N, C-alpha and C positions, 0 to 999 in steps of 0.2 A: 215081237209083235204077234198078236194073236187075232185072226180075223181082221187084220189091218187096224187093230187097236193096240196102242202102246200101253203096257202095264208096267208101272214103276212102283217099287217098294224100297224104302230106305229108313235106316235108323239115323236120327240126327240128334245133335246136342243143341239145346236151346235154353235161354235163361228163364223164360216165362211163357205163359200161354199166348200173350200177345205176339211174341216173336214166333212161336209155333204156328199160329194162324197166318202170319205174314209169309212164312216159308211155304205153307200149303197154297196160299194165293198165287205165289210166284210159280210154283209147280204147275198149278192148273193153267195159268197163262202160257206156259212153255209147252205143255203137252200137245195142244192143238186138237188131238184126237186120242183121248186116252183116259185111263183111270190111274190115280196115284194113291198110295197109302204110305204116310209118314208115321214113324213111331218114335217116341221119346219117353224118358223117365222124368215125370214132373210131380212134385210133391210126394215123392217116394211111391209112385204108382206108375203103371204102364198106361200111356196115353197114345191115342192114334187120331189122325185126321185123315179122311178119305175124301178125295176130290174126283168129280167126273165132269168132263167137258160138256158144253152145252149141246153139241151135235149128237152125242151119245144119249143124252137125256131125251132129246126130241126124236131121234131116228130109231132107237132101241128101247126107249122107256127105262133106261138104267137110272138108278137112284142111289146116291151115296149113302143115304141112311140105311137102305136094305143091305148094302155091302158091309157097312160098319157093324150092323147087328150080327151077320154071319161070321165075319172074322173075329169078333170079340168072343164068340161062343167057344172058340178054340181053348180059351183060358178061363172060361166061366165068367166072363165079363159081359158087358152090354154096350149098346150104342144106338145112335139114331141121329137124325138131323134132316137137312133139306136135300133136294135132289143133287145140288152141285157140291155141297160140303156137309160132312158129318163128323161126329166125334165118336170115339169108342174108348173103353178103358177097362182095365182089370186091376185088382188090388196088388197083385204081385208084380214088382218091377221087372223081375226076370221074364215075365210074359212078353216083353217087347220082342225079343228074339224068336220066341215060340210062335207068336202070331205072325210076325213078318215072314218066317220061314213057310208058313201055310197059306199066306194071304193070296199070292199069285195063283196057286193051285185052286183055291176056292173061287176066286174071280173067274178064272177060265172055266171051270167045271160048272158052276152054278149060274153065272151071268153072261158069259160069252158064248160058250158052246150050246147052251140051251136056247139061244136066240135063233138058231138055224132053222 
């Protein structure tokens, strides 16, 4: 936990985008106070879903879309979405590990520590 915020990153195996979204929704519900980044290979590309709990959206102004954009830059990808849920991606499926390895560091440095 960082600044009392849980930050979770994980690579998961899913069959399709619907299952990927369902996993992100489940993670968001369980976090209660946190940010989650799920990575998977879908359609031979690196895909990510970022979730932010409502309390962090309201109290700190955090937005999943902004986080998705920043983490995707690691591998030359892009992202965006709503405050509570956003997508990101990169062409190279190997980018899943690369982005997940940097995601927590980026979230802490750019979105949590800067809030103080």
